[in-house]
N, C-alpha and C positions, 0 to 999 in steps of 0.2 A: 409580495408575500406579507400580507397584512396580518395573518394569523399564525406566524411561525414562532416557535420557541426560540427566544434570543438569550435567555439567561437560565442557567441551571445551578442550583446550590445543593450540595450534598453535605449533611451534617450527621455525624455518628452520635447515636444515643445508646443508652444501656451498656456502656463500656464497663467491664468488671472493675471494681475498685482496686484490685491488686494488679491490674494491667499497667505497664509502665507509662503508656500514653493515656492521658485523661480526656483529651478533647481533640477532634479533627474536623476541619471544615474545608470543603473544596468548592470553588466557584468557577464556572466557565461561561464566558460571554461571547455571543455570536453577533455578527453584523453583516449587512449586505456589502459585498466588495465587488467593484467593477474590474473585470479582467477582459481586455479587448473591448468589445461592445456589449458584453453580457454581464448581468449581475448574478452573484452566487452568495448563498448564505454560508459563511465560513467562520471558524474560530477567530476571535479578536484578542482575547486575554484570558489567562488561566491563573488562579491563585489558590494556594493551599496553606492553611494555618493549622498548627498543632501545638499542644502543650504537654510537656513532660515535667511534672512537678512545678518548679519555679522557672523552668526553661521554656521559652517560646520559640517556635520555628516558623518561618514564613518563606515560601517559595513562590515565584511567579514567572510567567512567560508571556510575552506579547508576540503576536503573529502579524507580520507585515510583508510588504514587497511580494505579494502573490503574483505569479506569472503563469501564463499558459505556454507550455512547451509542445511543439508539434513539428511535423514534417510532411512533405508531400513527395510522392514518387510515382513513377509510371514505368511499365515494362513494355517494350515494343519488340516485335520480331520482324526483321526485314526479309528473312527467307523462311520458307516452309521446309522443315527437314524431311528427308526421304524416310519412308517407313523402314523399320528394321526387317531385313529379309527373314522369311520363315526358317531357312536352313541354319541361321545363326541361333535361333531359339529352340530348335527341334531337339528333343531329348535323344541321346545316343546311348547304346549299351556300354557298360564299363569296359575299359581296356583290360586285356588279360594281364595277370601279374608278370613282372619281369623275373626270369629265372637267374639266379646267381650262379656263377661258375665256381666250382670247387677245386 
């Protein structure tokens, strides 16, 4: 993957002056990660910076320990079931209502 995007930066502009948050910037970094014998382009690190007046906030996350989860299964039938007899699936007229004794 020679021409893959590996870093994305998002920066807010034209934030209204009366809005509580004056500045926001988010960065996401990708890298090739080997899982089993294959390589995948996956997130590596995320950061977000923001400013509210004199207060600065910074959040970040790092992604690691990627794993592949999977399972294998098979279904085998040892006997071939007998077909359902037609008389069991044939539509029958409704039974007459039961009369109540008075």
